[in-house]
N, C-alpha and C positions, 0 to 999 in steps of 0.2 A: 647775785645768783648763788644758790647753795652749791656746795661741793659734795660729791659722793665718793667715799672711800671704802675700801674693803679691808677688813682686818681678819686674817686667817692664819691658823696654825699650819705648819708644814714640817714633815720629817725631813731628814737630810736627803732621803731618796725621793722626795717630791710628792708624798702622799698627805692628804688632809684628814684621812681616817684610815683605820686598819682594814684588813681584808673582810672582816666580819662586822664592819661599821663601828668598831670599838674606838673609843676616845679616851682610853685609860693611859695613854703614853705621853701626853704633853707634860713638860716640866712646869709645875705651877707652884710659885712661892711668892713671898711678899713683894718682891720687885715687879713680878708679873702683875700682881693685883694692883700695884701702883700705876702701871701702864693702863690697865683696864679702867680704873677709876678716872684717870685723866682723859682717856678716850671718851668715856660715856658723858663726862661733863661737857664735852665739846660738840655733842650731837643733840638733835631734838627729835630724831626718829631712827628706828632700826628696821632694816629690810631683811626679810627671810624668804627662802624657798620653803617648800612644804616639809621636807625631812628635817631640816635644822629647826624649823618652827616647832614641830611636834616634839623633838628632843628637848628644846629649851622650855617649852610650855609644860613639859613633864617634870622639869626640875625647879625652875625659878620660883613659882608661886609658893612652894613649901620650903625653899632654901632658908638657911639661917639668916636673920635680918642683919644687913650691913649696908654700906653705901652702894655697893655693886648690886646687890639683890634689890634694893629699893629702886635704883635706876632701871634695872632690867624689867621690873614689874610696873613701873609708872610711865616710862617713856612710851610714846606711840609706836606701835609695831605694824608694819605693812607686810602682809603675807601674800606671796605670789604662788598660786596653785590653780590648776584646772580641775583637780579632783577633790579637794577639800570642800565641804559644804558649809562649814562654819569655822570661825577663829575665835575661840572663847576666852583665851588668856586676856587679862585686863588690857584695855586700850589697844586691842588688835583689830585690824581691818583687813578683810580678805579681798584680793584683787584677782579676778579670774581671767581678765583680758591680757593683752600684750604688755609684758613687763617694760620693754623699752619705751613705749609710748607713755605709760604711767610715770616712769622714772623721769623722763624728759619734762613732764609737767611738774613733778615734785621739785625738780631742781630750779624751776623758774620762780617758785614761791620764796618770799623772804624767810630767813630763819637761820638757825645753826646748820652745821653739816649733817649729812645723812651717812649712815654706816651700814654695810652688809657684814653680818657675822656668819661665818660658816658659809653654807649655801653655795658651794663651788659651782654648781651648774648655773644658777642665777647669775653669779658674779662673772662667769665666763661669757654668758650671752650678752651681758651688759658691757663687758670689756670689748667684745667684737663690735658692739653698736657704738663704741667710742663714748660711753657715758660714765666711765670710771675715771675720776680725777686723780686718784692715788691708790696704790696697792701697798698694804702693810703686810708683809710676810713675816710671820713669827716663827723663825727657824729653830726647831728643837733638836738637841743633840741626841738623836735616836735614828736608827735605820729600821724600817718596818719590813722591808722585803716584798710587801704586796699591800694593796689597798686602793683607795679612790684617789686619783691624781688631783692635785690642787687646781690645775688648769685643764679642766675637763672639756673636751669637744672644741678646743681652739682649732680653727681651720686654716689659719694663716700665721705667718711670722709677725709678731708685734714687738718692735723694739721698745725696751724700757730703759729709763735713766735712773740710776741710783741717786737719790737726793738727800738721804740721811741714813744713819744707822744708830742703833742703841743696843749696847751689849749689857746683858744682865749677868750678875754674878754666878748664876746657875749654868751659864753656857748658852742660854737662849739668846738669839740675836734677832732684833726687830729690824727688818730691812724696809725702807720707805722708797717706793718707786713711783715714777710718772712715766707716761709714754715718752719715748725718746725721739 
């Protein structure tokens, strides 16, 4: 059975994006790119909510060519949205139905892991449905003061267990969690 993990950026005060949806604050350097390359090599599909998909689809098709861009453009992408009418970025498939039911089916298929990038609302709904196997929080050394919380709309306490850490030279810390 495949595993599903989430890999998301977070500020020290718990936000996944700024107050105006800005994403210009994460510390991105070579060690971070090493994490991203390693992560993408271990998956065979990326899951997105609508907003993150639109943001990524607006960037990656014309991004400078490297291993990360090649993976982002070539890997299958599954987009969960009730409002999009098409998902035109290469290898994208639109799912308009219940995300939890579709993800449960995807996890039953053989293959590499699945990853959710960004998509805090989708990730939170799947966390509540007990479909997330691992949460990778990429903690950035910045305080935003306002923005969109990483764990949006969580309605109950969900204990987590820290299973690993990775400290980057830039001060970014990748925290690996499973349900506790």
